[in-house]
C-alpha positions, -999 to 999 in steps of 0.1 A, spaced: 1 -2 0 13 34 -6 13 58 18 -5 91 18 21 116 5 13 149 -3 11 157 -40 16 120 -45 -2 107 -72 -7 71 -60 -46 59 -65 -55 64 -28 -38 99 -22 -62 109 -54 -90 92 -36 -87 117 -9 -78 146 -29 -108 145 -54 -139 134 -39 -169 135 -59 -149 117 -89 -156 81 -101 -133 61 -122 -137 70 -156 -127 51 -189 -92 64 -188 -85 40 -162 -104 13 -173 -83 19 -209 -51 20 -191 -51 -14 -173 -66 -29 -205 -39 -19 -227 -12 -27 -199 -28 -62 -194 -24 -70 -230 12 -56 -235 22 -75 -204 9 -109 -220 22 -101 -253 57 -92 -235 59 -128 -217 49 -144 -250 71 -125 -270 100 -126 -242 102 -164 -235 83 -180 -265 100 -163 -295 137 -153 -304 130 -120 -299 137 -112 -260 146 -77 -264 111 -71 -282 96 -89 -254 114 -67 -227 103 -36 -245 68 -47 -246 69 -55 -207 88 -21 -202 59 -6 -217 30 -24 -196 54 -17 -166 53 24 -172 16 24 -184 3 4 -152 27 14 -128 30 53 -135 8 65 -103 31 40 -81 64 52 -98 56 88 -99 45 83 -61 78 65 -54 100 91 -71 83 122 -54 85 101 -17 121 96 -25 132 130 -36 117 144 -3 132 115 13 101 105 28 102 65 19 69 50 13 62 16 1 59 31 -34 96 35 -32 103 -1 -25 80 -15 -51 97 10 -74 131 1 -64 123 -34 -66 107 -36 -101 135 -16 -114 160 -39 -100 139 -69 -117 146 -49 -153 182 -43 -147 189 -81 -134 172 -99 -169 135 -102 -152 114 -77 -167 85 -98 -163 88 -96 -126 92 -61 -125 62 -54 -147 38 -81 -130 45 -63 -98 36 -30 -107 6 -44 -127 -8 -62 -97 0 -38 -73 -15 -7 -96 -46 -36 -102 -53 -42 -64 -54 -1 -58 -77 4 -91 -102 -21 -75 -101 -7 -42 -105 26 -56 -133 15 -79 -152 -5 -52 -152 28 -30 -166 50 -55 -151 80 -46 -187 97 -48 -190 118 -18 -212 149 -16 -209 180 5 -226 179 40 -242 212 27 -270 192 15 -280 190 55 -287 228 53 -310 224 26 -336 209 48 -345 244 58 -361 270 38 -343 301 24 -369 325 34 -391 327 66 -419 346 75 -419 370 102 -440 395 123 -425 429 119 -443 466 128 -478 449 134 -474 433 101 -462 403 83 -430 404 60 -412 378 41 -372 380 46 -344 357 44 -337 334 69 -301 347 78 -318 382 83 -341 369 109 -329 380 140 -331 363 181 -362 374 195 -382 378 167 -417 359 157 -416 336 131 -450 326 117 -456 289 107 -486 280 90 -498 243 82 -476 225 58 -448 250 60 -411 237 74 -400 259 106 -372 281 96 -351 284 129 -349 270 162 -377 289 186 -403 287 213 -439 285 205 -455 320 219 -492 315 199 -508 282 184 -510 246 184 -502 221 162 -484 188 153 -449 190 142 -432 163 121 -395 163 138 -386 129 121 -356 149 105 -345 158 140 -352 132 167 -366 105 141 -399 100 163 -422 79 143 -452 105 146 -457 139 146 -455 156 182 -479 182 196 -467 217 197 -484 242 221 -473 276 235 -441 271 258 -427 240 233 -398 244 216 -397 239 178 -365 230 157 -353 243 123 -364 219 94 -390 203 111 -426 203 91 -456 219 106 -485 194 98 -520 207 104 -516 237 130 -507 273 129 -478 284 151 -459 314 161 -425 309 176 -399 333 190 -368 328 175 -340 314 200 -309 309 176 -298 325 143 -296 301 114 -259 290 120 -267 278 158 -297 260 146 -301 225 156 -299 212 118 -266 235 115 -253 220 145 -260 187 125 -237 194 96 -212 205 120 -211 173 141 -215 151 106 -185 172 96 -163 169 129 -167 130 133 -159 126 94 -126 142 106 -115 112 127 -88 90 113 -96 53 118 -69 33 137 -63 9 107 -53 35 83 -32 52 110 -13 22 118 -7 15 78 9 48 71 30 43 105 41 7 95 49 20 57 69 48 72 94 28 88 92 -6 69 106 6 38 137 24 52 142 -2 70 142 -30 41 163 -7 20 190 -2 44 195 -39 51 200 -44 15 225 -16 15 245 -36 41 242 -68 23 259 -51 -3 286 -36 18 290 -61 50 296 -94 30 323 -83 8 344 -62 33 339 -85 64 336 -121 46 352 -113 11 320 -122 -8 324 -107 -43 305 -74 -48 283 -87 -78 275 -116 -57 267 -99 -25 246 -73 -51 228 -102 -66 219 -114 -29 205 -79 -19 182 -78 -50 168 -112 -41 165 -96 -5 148 -64 -20 124 -83 -42 114 -108 -15 111 -80 10 91 -62 -17 57 -59 2 38 -67 -30 19 -100 -17 17 -82 19 4 -51 0 -20 -70 -23 -28 -98 2 -52 -71 21 -69 -49 -8 -74 -79 -29 -93 -97 1 -109 -65 10 -122 -60 -28 -134 -96 -30 -154 -92 1 -168 -57 -10 -176 -69 -45 -195 -100 -29 -215 -78 -7 -221 -51 -39 -241 -86 -55 -261 -90 -24 -271 -55 -17 -247 -41 4 -224 -9 -6 -190 -4 12 -172 24 10 -138 12 20 -120 -16 32 -112 -4 61 -146 -1 72 -153 -39 57 -124 -48 84 -135 -28 113 -173 -44 112 -153 -79 113 -136 -66 146 -164 -47 163 -183 -65 191 -209 -38 194 -237 -31 167 -259 2 176 -292 4 156 -315 35 152 -353 28 158 -374 43 136 -368 34 99 -341 10 107 -353 -17 131 -390 -5 125 -411 3 96 -417 40 109 -455 34 96 -481 34 123 -506 0 121 -538 -1 144 -529 -34 165 -559 -33 186 -592 -17 194 -609 -20 227 -649 -12 235 -665 -3 262 -700 -11 262 -701 -9 220 -687 -34 196 -651 -29 188 -664 -28 151 -687 2 162 -657 25 177 -632 17 144 -660 29 123 -667 61 145 -630 64 146 -624 59 107 -655 85 102 -640 114 124 -605 108 105 -618 108 71 -609 144 69 -579 145 86 -541 138 68 -524 129 103 -502 93 101 -526 83 129 -558 92 109 -544 71 78 -535 43 97 -570 39 115 -583 44 79 -566 16 67 -577 -9 93 -613 2 88 -610 -4 51 -596 -38 59 -623 -46 82 -648 -33 56 -659 -8 80 -687 18 66 -679 52 70 -703 72 84 -714 110 77 -699 136 98 -712 169 103 -697 199 123 -662 187 121 -639 202 140 -598 197 143 -580 207 175 -546 208 168 -521 181 186 -552 169 206 -576 151 181 -609 160 163 -646 163 171 -679 160 152 -712 148 151 -725 114 138 -761 106 135 -773 138 157 -745 129 185 -714 147 195 -682 124 191 -644 130 198 -614 111 189 -579 119 205 -559 121 231 -565 121 269 -561 159 271 -588 159 243 -614 148 270 -613 172 295 -641 157 319 -636 118 311 -662 108 334 -660 71 338 -624 59 340 -633 20 335 -607 23 304 -580 36 325 -566 3 334 -566 -9 296 -553 21 284 -522 20 312 -519 -14 300 -514 -5 262 -494 25 269 -467 2 291 -464 -20 260 -452 12 239 -482 19 218 -500 50 208 -536 51 226 -561 72 210 -593 73 231 -628 73 215 -660 89 231 -692 109 237 -706 138 254 -710 108 280 -677 91 284 -650 68 266 -666 40 247 -632 27 233 -595 27 226 -576 22 195 -541 14 199 -513 20 172 -478 10 170 -446 16 147 -442 -21 127 -411 -38 136 -395 -49 105 -402 -85 96 -365 -96 100 -355 -75 132 -357 -102 156 -336 -128 138 -313 -103 128 -305 -93 162 -305 -127 174 -278 -138 145 -257 -106 161 -263 -120 196 -251 -155 186 -218 -142 170 -212 -127 205 -220 -89 194 -240 -64 219 -268 -49 206 -279 -12 215 -308 8 204 -307 45 201 -339 64 196 -358 99 198 -388 82 211 -397 84 244 -384 60 269 -416 38 272 -417 34 233 -383 26 229 -381 0 259 -409 -21 246 -395 -22 214 -361 -31 226 -378 -61 246 -400 -72 216 -367 -73 193 -341 -87 218 -320 -57 221 -293 -57 246 -292 -21 259 -319 9 252 -315 48 253 -343 68 244 -352 105 242 -320 114 221 -314 143 198 -286 141 176 -258 153 194 -270 131 221 -265 101 201 -229 114 189 -223 114 228 -237 77 233 -217 65 203 -185 82 220 -196 65 253 -202 27 235 -167 34 220 -149 43 254 -165 9 267 -163 -18 240 -139 -2 215 -151 -4 178 -188 2 173 -210 -3 142 -237 23 139 -269 16 115 -293 40 107 -313 63 83 -323 94 91 -307 130 91 -311 128 126 -285 94 125 -260 114 103 -236 126 132 -237 93 149 -233 71 114 -201 96 110 -187 96 142 -195 57 148 -164 34 135 -184 23 109 -216 40 100 -242 18 82 -270 35 64 -304 21 53 -301 28 18 -334 24 7 -351 46 31 -321 66 42 -317 103 34 -289 116 11 -270 127 43 -269 100 62 -255 80 31 -230 103 28 -222 102 63 -221 61 61 -191 40 52 -216 9 43 -249 16 26 -277 -16 26 -293 -9 -9 -326 -24 1 -346 -19 30 -335 -53 44 -322 -49 79 -307 -93 77 -283 -76 54 -266 -60 86 -260 -96 102 -248 -109 64 -222 -79 67 -210 -90 99 -206 -125 88 -189 -111 56 -166 -89 74 -156 -118 99 -148 -138 70 -128 -112 52 -109 -104 84 -94 -143 85 -88 -146 49 -67 -113 56 -49 -128 84 -42 -160 68 -29 -142 37 -7 -119 59 6 -149 82 11 -169 49 31 -138 30 51 -133 63 64 -167 70 69 -174 34 91 -140 29 109 -145 62 120 -178 53 131 -173 15 149 -140 27 168 -157 55 182 -184 30 187 -155 7 211 -137 30 233 -169 27 231 -173 -10 207 -204 -10 181 -189 -31 182 -178 -68 164 -147 -80 140 -172 -104 132 -189 -69 127 -157 -51 102 -145 -80 86 -179 -85 79 -187 -50 85 -154 -26 66 -130 -49 45 -141 -77 35 -176 -63 29 -156 -30 9 -132 -47 -12 -155 -66 -17 -178 -35 -33 -147 -14 -56 -140 -43 -69 -173 -45 -75 -174 -11 -94 -142 -13 -115 -154 -39 -132 -177 -13 -147 -148 2 -170 -149 -29 -185 -181 -17 -200 -168 11 -235 -185 18 -258 -155 21 -285 -172 37 -265 -191 61 -236 -169 73 -207 -188 88 
């Protein structure tokens, strides 16, 4: 692996310097042409009477395929910053100079192809976190001089009154001073249902006013709003360097100069101390240099990772980098967002209770009252009524009470449907025990009643995804602890966690709270994988060692912040991802161990002149490289239905 050098042109350095680019036709053409030249050079050089022509073809293949590596090595060398690219370049040049052009060309080609595949798999397509700020409107309606004016959001001062009508997006953080409504806060808290807002309640920039009129006193300027802080948290979290990347960079700084120094000593010391002929010592040093060339070591990790990455892509999981795939296999904690990740984010009626009236009548009355509402609860009730064939009744004198419920007359009788707050004088509280029981189960409970009292309860809940329980069980079977973070209240969160089998639940969290919790888990357990889908998850996705975004329902921001994206809304892919990563890590360890053992063994023999250059090439480099590649291909045979 080439070291990240300032100004270097190795593929990985270009990835870091050119976000938003993708692998183009030029790269594909380069490796296609150089591959043809390499094959032609071997054939011409070894199977025809024109070895010079074969060498020329191999040199062309080496220069074309290894241009980036050679340039990176040259730039590093003139700055006396030895990278692995320097060692690869020296080894390739030495192979050519000692009459082994096929070795030199192949070393450069294989290494460059490995970097190319990694770059291609990673994608390099990262968009700006500025898209977070697109969630907030550019203009705001504010009250000034007794009237209403429309101005740019950044011109609104703290303390001014912002006007938010039904359907509007809240422009700035503030406190409600007039009106009442339900506000969809999913973009900030991830809550599955809109939250009732009344005078004194806080509202956040980027949230959507559902059905009422609000006036809010602005408490923070645009640059300090909650959504702006989310953007800042994402940017800050992305600045953290992974431990694996830092280790590789440190290793490459010391490994290359150490090997070059050892080879230099092998050229000088034996002739001076033991009378070994200079050319023989030089030959041994070159063998050592070729053996020490980290091609097999360098390829063993990226090829294994690319094999895992491409296998995952064929199974609906996009992995942006090999460090992320490796980290998943080493992590012992997986953190889940609730809404949209473990649950569908869609409310459904899962229980109707009648008090003195049939349950069907309670459902019919509720659906009739909700026929004029667009609230998610209303939609769920209407769906259930339609499924059961309930006949909707005519409603007169319909009134919607923002944040509480609805009222109307059916057949001359007054009915109400909504929260407990709608029933100022509930009268007979025989329904209370059933209400408390349903609430304790983490369900949303709606009361239906008349002027004389409550006639029934309707329980709704956010539907748990069908594979959530089996996914969590599969993770626990692998010794992985599961944690759930949610913006919902503690009662709802704990109920969902119990049902799915989550080990640990933390509820009532804002985006910055989720980041803090992820950091605490990292302190306690080390590597942490975060799985989420929404904008509210973006900071935590970016801060975790590995962020996994549910792509089908995930926001663009969450996908950008995440290192891994599940392309379909399939939570079971998380268990598959862990199995794939663990297998990949196992193969990487096998490859590294094999490479080290073989190289050290042949290097020891080379010092004493017991190994020839062709043996070093055949067994210590090319053969070893092919062996680790073949071993890496086993990753593609992972059984997706029964992960190991």
